Wavefront OBJ file of the C-alpha trace (Angstrom):
o trace
v -115.502 -7.216 -193.845
v -117.844 -8.630 -196.489
v -117.002 -7.347 -199.998
v -120.598 -6.200 -200.489
v -120.179 -3.830 -197.537
v -117.073 -2.405 -199.197
v -118.965 -2.024 -202.474
v -121.786 -0.105 -200.781
v -119.357 2.174 -198.964
v -117.410 2.849 -202.156
v -120.580 3.584 -204.161
v -121.911 6.033 -201.558
v -118.569 7.664 -200.732
v -118.872 11.416 -201.230
v -122.651 11.364 -200.906
v -122.701 10.827 -197.134
v -120.234 11.430 -194.284
v -117.782 8.553 -193.883
v -119.130 7.885 -190.398
v -122.569 7.038 -191.831
v -121.452 4.615 -194.549
v -120.906 1.471 -192.478
v -124.134 1.820 -190.427
v -126.020 2.437 -193.676
v -124.521 -0.660 -195.300
v -125.355 -2.784 -192.238
v -128.931 -1.558 -192.136
v -129.423 -2.147 -195.836
v -128.000 -5.648 -195.917
v -129.721 -6.885 -192.767
v -133.134 -5.320 -193.395
v -133.469 -5.734 -197.168
v -131.306 -8.760 -197.942
v -131.652 -10.657 -194.676
v -127.937 -10.988 -194.009
v -126.757 -11.767 -190.494
v -124.185 -9.762 -188.569
v -121.798 -12.731 -188.910
v -122.128 -12.611 -192.691
v -121.466 -8.856 -192.678
v -118.124 -9.315 -190.987
v -117.113 -12.431 -192.888
v -114.498 -11.854 -195.559
v -115.965 -14.268 -198.080
v -117.970 -13.186 -201.091
v -121.735 -13.068 -200.838
v -123.442 -14.623 -203.846
v -126.231 -12.333 -205.036
v -128.655 -13.335 -207.744
v -129.061 -11.034 -210.720
v -132.318 -9.714 -209.240
v -130.604 -9.009 -205.920
v -127.734 -7.197 -207.650
v -130.217 -5.085 -209.596
v -132.168 -4.337 -206.418
v -129.001 -3.292 -204.587
v -127.874 -0.998 -207.409
v -131.335 0.557 -207.599
v -131.295 1.231 -203.853
v -127.809 2.742 -204.031
v -128.966 5.035 -206.826
v -131.888 6.170 -204.645
v -129.491 6.785 -201.769
v -127.247 8.840 -204.033
v -130.311 11.006 -204.675
v -130.569 11.504 -200.892
v -133.762 9.497 -200.440
v -133.927 8.546 -196.741
v -132.962 4.937 -196.138
v -135.997 4.578 -193.857
v -138.306 5.215 -196.832
v -136.351 2.753 -198.947
v -136.600 -0.082 -196.426
v -140.084 1.103 -195.448
v -139.715 1.167 -191.684
v -138.117 2.804 -188.661
v -137.667 1.860 -185.015
v -139.252 4.120 -182.401
v -139.652 3.494 -178.656
v -138.680 -0.171 -179.146
v -141.463 -0.615 -181.727
v -141.330 -0.892 -185.511
v -143.249 1.588 -187.666
v -143.990 1.620 -191.351
v -142.876 4.893 -192.945
v -143.229 6.279 -196.438
v -143.201 9.643 -198.208
v -146.565 10.599 -196.661
v -145.252 10.690 -193.072
v -142.288 12.104 -191.206
v -139.588 9.682 -190.118
v -139.877 9.326 -186.310
v -136.992 10.938 -184.408
v -135.381 9.831 -181.139
v -136.185 13.196 -179.531
v -139.884 12.424 -179.869
v -139.418 9.261 -177.803
v -138.591 11.556 -174.890
v -141.942 13.295 -175.288
v -143.691 9.913 -175.117
v -141.682 8.977 -172.035
v -142.655 12.224 -170.298
v -146.346 11.423 -170.747
v -145.808 7.847 -169.568
v -144.053 9.189 -166.445
v -147.096 11.304 -165.647
v -149.907 8.945 -166.683
v -148.504 5.419 -166.713
v -150.633 4.364 -163.721
v -153.798 6.158 -164.822
v -156.396 5.641 -167.549
v -156.097 8.861 -169.521
v -158.002 10.032 -172.549
v -155.406 11.304 -175.009
v -155.665 13.377 -178.193
v -152.664 13.231 -180.535
v -152.753 16.096 -183.044
v -150.899 15.574 -186.332
v -150.271 11.883 -185.835
v -148.364 11.121 -189.065
v -147.088 7.557 -188.788
v -148.901 7.221 -185.474
v -145.634 6.772 -183.589
v -146.689 8.852 -180.563
v -150.207 7.438 -180.293
v -149.217 3.804 -180.860
v -146.322 4.032 -178.396
v -148.590 5.547 -175.738
v -151.197 2.863 -176.370
v -148.546 0.173 -175.825
v -147.066 1.806 -172.719
v -150.232 2.992 -170.932
v -152.603 0.078 -170.624
v -156.214 1.193 -170.825
v -155.512 4.608 -172.320
v -158.186 5.844 -174.708
v -156.455 7.552 -177.626
v -157.730 9.613 -180.543
v -155.432 10.852 -183.309
v -155.989 13.608 -185.862
v -154.241 14.259 -189.135
v -155.115 16.359 -192.159
v -153.616 13.753 -194.525
v -155.665 10.697 -195.481
v -152.473 9.027 -196.722
v -150.818 9.555 -193.337
v -153.864 8.144 -191.552
v -153.675 5.018 -193.700
v -150.054 4.532 -192.599
v -151.054 5.141 -188.971
v -153.862 2.581 -189.261
v -151.439 -0.064 -190.515
v -149.032 0.773 -187.689
v -151.837 0.332 -185.163
v -152.596 -3.115 -186.569
v -148.943 -4.156 -186.731
v -148.373 -3.169 -183.118
v -151.645 -4.591 -181.826
v -153.286 -1.432 -180.498
v -156.468 0.522 -181.116
v -156.385 4.261 -181.775
v -159.315 6.307 -183.043
v -158.067 7.894 -186.265
v -159.806 11.020 -187.569
v -159.153 13.206 -190.602
v -159.192 16.669 -189.043
v -157.496 19.972 -189.885
v -156.584 21.378 -186.489
v -156.321 24.926 -187.855
v -160.043 24.806 -188.641
v -161.175 22.575 -185.787
v -163.660 23.576 -183.099
v -164.345 22.021 -179.689
v -166.773 19.131 -180.155
v -167.776 18.407 -176.572
v -165.163 15.752 -175.918
v -162.719 16.178 -173.054
v -159.188 14.794 -172.910
v -156.718 14.463 -170.062
v -153.792 14.896 -172.453
v -153.389 16.701 -175.747
v -150.036 15.930 -177.346
v -148.621 17.227 -180.602
v -145.455 17.325 -182.647
v -146.840 19.760 -185.236
v -145.133 21.570 -188.121
v -142.666 24.005 -186.591
v -139.924 24.864 -189.097
v -140.205 28.399 -190.561
v -139.965 28.533 -194.341
v -136.798 30.651 -194.081
v -134.923 27.731 -192.499
v -135.204 25.628 -195.665
v -131.843 26.888 -196.903
v -129.943 25.200 -194.095
v -131.764 21.866 -194.210
v -130.365 18.559 -195.449
v -131.605 17.398 -198.838
v -132.788 14.063 -197.453
v -135.311 15.969 -195.312
v -136.142 18.911 -197.549
v -136.630 16.985 -200.780
v -138.251 13.821 -199.431
v -140.195 14.297 -196.191
v -143.696 15.832 -196.436
v -143.548 19.631 -196.280
v -147.103 19.674 -194.949
v -145.775 18.165 -191.721
v -142.664 20.347 -191.507
v -143.195 24.001 -192.334
v -144.961 27.049 -190.926
v -145.069 30.653 -192.179
v -142.068 32.785 -191.237
v -144.326 35.384 -189.648
v -146.167 32.898 -187.401
v -143.880 30.096 -186.168
v -146.216 29.270 -183.254
v -149.277 28.937 -185.493
v -150.102 25.333 -184.586
v -149.159 25.592 -180.918
v -151.411 28.576 -180.395
v -154.371 26.939 -182.148
v -153.955 23.679 -180.224
v -153.590 25.569 -176.951
v -156.757 27.545 -177.700
v -158.626 24.305 -178.369
v -157.158 22.871 -175.196
v -158.900 25.457 -173.041
v -162.204 23.808 -174.042
v -161.084 20.238 -174.754
v -158.871 19.501 -171.746
v -160.379 18.095 -168.575
v -159.784 19.813 -165.244
v -156.025 19.690 -164.632
v -155.559 18.256 -168.117
v -152.204 18.844 -169.773
v -150.695 19.852 -173.095
v -147.457 18.216 -174.251
v -145.618 19.686 -177.238
v -142.482 18.940 -179.189
v -141.149 22.333 -180.234
v -138.617 24.139 -182.379
v -135.598 24.621 -180.127
v -135.382 28.278 -181.202
v -138.833 29.113 -179.856
v -138.848 27.591 -176.384
v -139.193 30.877 -174.486
v -141.838 32.205 -176.892
v -143.865 28.992 -176.582
v -143.756 29.164 -172.789
v -144.833 32.820 -172.835
v -147.679 32.116 -175.261
v -149.050 29.315 -173.083
v -148.846 31.444 -169.958
v -150.673 34.261 -171.750
v -153.474 31.825 -172.613
v -153.880 30.996 -168.940
v -151.998 27.716 -168.684
v -150.310 26.895 -165.381
v -147.074 25.168 -164.440
v -145.568 25.591 -167.895
v -142.373 23.509 -168.062
v -139.680 23.554 -170.761
v -137.412 20.511 -171.128
v -134.277 19.835 -173.148
v -133.829 16.753 -175.333
v -130.953 14.270 -175.341
v -128.944 16.734 -177.453
v -129.466 19.494 -174.846
v -131.776 21.531 -177.076
v -135.034 23.053 -175.832
v -137.444 20.504 -177.281
v -140.509 19.793 -175.112
v -143.100 21.807 -173.244
v -145.759 20.713 -170.769
v -148.571 22.952 -169.540
v -151.544 22.404 -167.259
v -155.018 23.757 -167.916
l 1 2 3 4 5 6 7 8 9 10 11 12 13 14 15 16 17 18 19 20 21 22 23 24 25 26 27 28 29 30 31 32 33 34 35 36 37 38 39 40 41 42 43 44 45 46 47 48 49 50 51 52 53 54 55 56 57 58 59 60 61 62 63 64 65 66 67 68 69 70 71 72 73 74 75 76 77 78 79 80 81 82 83 84 85 86 87 88 89 90 91 92 93 94 95 96 97 98 99 100 101 102 103 104 105 106 107 108 109 110 111 112 113 114 115 116 117 118 119 120 121 122 123 124 125 126 127 128 129 130 131 132 133 134 135 136 137 138 139 140 141 142 143 144 145 146 147 148 149 150 151 152 153 154 155 156 157 158 159 160 161 162 163 164 165 166 167 168 169 170 171 172 173 174 175 176 177 178 179 180 181 182 183 184 185 186 187 188 189 190 191 192 193 194 195 196 197 198 199 200 201 202 203 204 205 206 207 208 209 210 211 212 213 214 215 216 217 218 219 220 221 222 223 224 225 226 227 228 229 230 231 232 233 234 235 236 237 238 239 240 241 242 243 244 245 246 247 248 249 250 251 252 253 254 255 256 257 258 259 260 261 262 263 264 265 266 267 268 269 270 271 272 273 274 275 276 277 278
């Protein structure tokens, strides 16, 4: 193993589980310093310039402070695409890919109009635009900084998405109709902060994470209410949800008149996705 890999592992030992140290070192050296896999496993010394050594030590210090490595390298892979990420957007998760795939299963051979609420990095909207040729997609976010990231991700991945600065909690139907409304909104109650990892709690945007303890379905209910006026006939809602509130989300949608409400588990066997038909 390359001595630089050993140095990274030694420097981060105690800050992260041992199982994460080698993958972290590989990601860092390939993405930031352009090393090949062959070089990683070679036993010979890697000659770093003084600037490269300083950069590496600065990155390791940031990692010791639990800053997510995705923010440090500035990107993350999602649905076989590369997305810019920074402190203004959530880091895309593999569970969310399953939500995208569900929509593609249902609409891959159609030309749907899709509204993505709370787009963040744009990972859902951009992935759908790549996978469903001819889809017309609009994305909302309350954060101008997030929309700027999403715009760059649209350009980098060669797709067009209509990006709008909208606060869904204060939005009203505007006459447009969509075949799909999809959202991965804030869904973590404030009381759950205590059990969260520092690399999420201290670095990712709280605006995109948390809801009041007394109303964990706040965003789902508002989006579902909008959906009654903004979904086309037989249009569908698709949500990523808090695994603890699957049953409550299903019951809420049924109470609002939605049909065929379906709850799905993610790859970790947690209740994670809901689909409902207008």
